[in-house]
Structure formats: structure tokens, C-alpha cells
C-alpha positions in Angstrom: 121.7 118.3 125.3 124.6 120.7 124.7 124.9 122.4 121.3 128.3 121.9 120.4 128.6 121.3 116.7 126.4 121.9 113.7 123.9 119.1 113.0 125.0 118.4 109.5 128.6 117.8 110.8 127.4 115.5 113.6 125.4 113.5 111.2 128.4 113.3 108.8 130.5 111.9 111.5 128.0 109.3 112.5 127.4 108.1 109.1 131.0 107.7 108.5 131.6 105.8 111.6 130.1 102.5 110.3 127.6 102.2 113.1 125.1 100.4 111.0 126.5 97.1 112.2 124.3 95.3 114.8 125.2 94.6 118.5 125.9 90.9 119.2 125.0 90.9 122.8 121.5 89.9 122.5 121.2 86.1 121.7 117.9 86.5 120.2 118.5 89.5 118.1 119.0 87.7 114.9 115.4 86.4 115.2 114.3 88.7 114.4 99.2 109.0 115.2 99.7 111.2 118.0 97.4 113.9 118.9 98.0 117.3 117.4 101.3 118.7 118.8 101.0 121.1 121.6 102.5 124.6 121.3 104.7 123.4 118.3 107.9 125.5 118.0 109.0 126.9 114.7 112.0 125.2 113.0 114.1 128.2 113.6 114.2 127.5 117.3 115.5 123.9 117.0 118.9 123.3 118.3 121.9 121.9 116.7 121.3 118.4 118.2 117.6 118.2 117.2 116.6 115.1 115.1 113.9 117.3 113.9 116.3 119.1 111.5 116.2 116.0 109.3 114.4 116.8 106.0 113.3 113.3 105.2 109.7 112.4 104.4 107.9 109.6 106.4 104.6 107.8 106.0 102.4 107.0 108.9 100.2 103.9 109.5 97.4 106.1 108.1 99.5 106.6 104.9 99.9 110.3 105.6 103.2 112.0 104.7 104.9 113.9 107.4 108.4 115.2 108.5 109.9 114.6 111.9 109.5 118.1 112.7 105.9 117.6 112.8 106.3 115.7 116.0 107.8 118.7 117.9 105.8 120.2 120.7 105.6 116.9 122.7 108.0 114.7 124.5 108.4 111.6 122.3 109.4 108.1 123.0 111.0 106.6 119.9 111.9 102.9 119.1 112.7 101.0 116.0 111.2 97.6 115.2 109.8 95.6 112.3 106.4 93.8 112.3 107.5 90.3 111.3 109.9 90.0 114.3 108.7 87.4 116.6 110.8 87.8 119.8 112.7 91.0 120.4 110.3 93.6 118.8 107.3 92.4 120.7 109.4 92.8 123.9 110.3 96.5 122.8 106.6 97.2 122.5 105.9 95.6 125.9 108.6 97.8 127.4 107.0 100.9 125.8 103.7 99.9 127.3 105.2 99.7 130.7 106.6 103.2 130.3 103.2 104.3 128.9 101.5 103.0 132.0 104.0 105.0 134.2 103.0 108.2 132.4 99.5 107.8 131.9 98.6 111.1 133.6 100.6 112.9 130.8 98.8 111.1 128.0 98.2 114.4 126.3 101.8 115.4 126.5 103.8 112.5 125.3 103.7 110.6 122.0 105.2 107.2 121.2 106.8 106.6 117.8 107.6 103.1 116.3 109.9 103.3 113.2 110.2 100.2 111.0 113.6 98.9 109.9 111.9 96.8 107.2 110.3 99.3 104.7 110.0 96.8 102.0 107.5 94.8 103.9 106.2 97.2 106.5 103.9 99.3 104.4 101.5 101.7 106.0 98.7 99.1 105.7 101.0 96.6 107.5 101.9 99.0 110.3 98.2 99.9 110.8 97.5 96.1 111.1 100.2 95.8 113.6 99.0 98.7 115.6 95.5 97.2 115.8 96.8 93.7 116.8 98.8 95.3 119.5 96.1 97.6 120.7 98.1 100.7 120.3 96.2 104.0 121.2 96.1 105.9 118.0 95.9 109.2 120.1 99.3 108.4 121.4 101.1 105.9 119.1 102.3 106.6 115.7 104.0 104.1 113.3 106.4 105.3 110.6 108.1 104.1 107.5 110.3 105.7 104.8 112.9 104.7 102.4 116.0 102.7 103.5 118.3 105.7 103.4 116.1 107.9 105.7 115.6 105.0 108.0 119.2 104.3 108.3 120.0 108.1 108.8 117.7 108.3 111.6 119.1 104.9 113.1 122.6 106.5 113.1 121.4 109.5 115.2 119.6 107.3 117.6 122.7 105.0 117.9 120.4 102.3 116.7 122.5 99.5 115.0 120.9 96.9 112.7 121.7 94.6 109.8 119.5 92.6 107.6 120.1 89.0 106.8 119.3 87.1 103.5 116.5 85.2 105.2 114.7 88.5 106.0 115.6 88.6 109.7 117.1 91.8 111.1 119.7 91.6 113.8 119.5 94.9 115.9 120.2 96.7 119.1 117.3 97.4 121.4 117.0 101.2 122.4 114.1 103.3 123.5 114.8 107.0 123.2 113.2 109.9 125.0 113.2 113.2 122.7 112.5 116.6 124.2 109.8 118.7 122.6 112.5 120.1 120.3 113.7 116.7 119.1 116.8 116.3 121.3 117.7 113.0 122.9 117.4 113.5 126.6 117.6 109.9 127.7 118.0 106.2 126.3 116.9 103.1 127.8 119.0 100.2 126.4 118.1 96.4 126.4 115.1 94.4 127.0 112.9 94.1 130.0 114.4 97.0 131.9 112.9 98.7 134.9 111.1 101.8 133.2 111.5 104.0 136.4 114.5 106.0 135.2 112.8 106.5 131.9 109.6 107.7 133.5 111.6 110.1 135.7 113.4 111.7 132.7 110.1 112.3 130.9 108.6 113.8 134.0 111.7 116.0 134.5 111.4 117.1 130.9 107.7 117.9 131.2 108.2 119.8 134.3 110.9 121.9 132.5 108.6 122.9 129.6 
């Protein structure tokens, strides 16, 4: 991605744009720890567009505290979901598994991160239970939670729109983002049940350029 503006300025513009409102195109939307980083780069080398410049703290499904910068060094697939979702989020996980199958030979070079939109209910223990139920490989998958402000901040930068309803459901868009080893968005797969071929190609191209 081109480095055009300071990261803090870009974030300020995004937060002021009101993009926390959900997309309404999905009729069903309302129903609803990787291996050690390889050749991690120092923070000084992160570009202006890197999500790893965020200083927020996150808890993993193993109740470890990390910062997003700890993910650098690998290509990462990132998606947002919540564990009590019964329709859309399981399909997001299924889409991620399809991508995972397409990049199996790169299993040591690509991580997969799920970020909850429901921190009040999705404790680290709940996230670990979800990972076990869905047979997510702990060597590749990592599940994260944080406070509402940090989650919304990340969602804005991922162009991920969501809104909680009084009954606990969360209406949200469905996006899988591919991050470079330096935390910059290089590709986004939008929608559910999409052919993963283009996403796989973007990952392979990024790995070949490293």
C-alpha cells in the first residue's frame, strides 16, 4: 500500500467518518495462537499504513496479553466475528478454512486471526472453547478480544462495520483481510461463500515478495 499520510491522521479521518454503522446488504447479518513470528521487523520499520502501529492491548484465547505488533513477521488473515453468532460468523470461519486449505504448504508463514466484536461475552475462555469446537489449529489460528474502544478502532481500519442490537445480536459486514508481514492491508475478500482463489493468489504473491 502507498504511504501517503501519517497513520494517526488516517485513523482520525476514519473514526470521524461514522463507519461503525453496519452494511444492510446481507439479509442474515442481524442474526447474528500462531507460531512465533518469523524474522519479526522492528517497529521503526513499520509503514504509515500499518495496523501494527496501534498501541492497544489484546487478550488471546490463552489469556495472554499482546499488541498487534506482535503479529508482524508473518502474513496474517484477519476477520471479525462473535462466538454466539449462529449464521454469518460460522460461514466466515468456513471461508477462512477454505483459504487455509489453499495455502497449506505455507502453514508456517501465514497466521489467521479472529477478533471478537462482543468482548462482554467473548472472554478468553469463551474464545478458547470456540477454537476447540471449530477445530482451529492453535499453531496457525489466534483469537483476540480487547475493550470496545480498541475493537472499534481496529474495525474502522479494516473497513469492518458493525452495530449491536438490544437483544445481543450484531449486524455486521463480512470481510476477510490479508495483512502483509508489516501489517498493511494488501487484499480484502468481501461477502460470504466467495471463491478463495484471488485471496490465495494475493497471499502467495506477498510471500514470494518477502
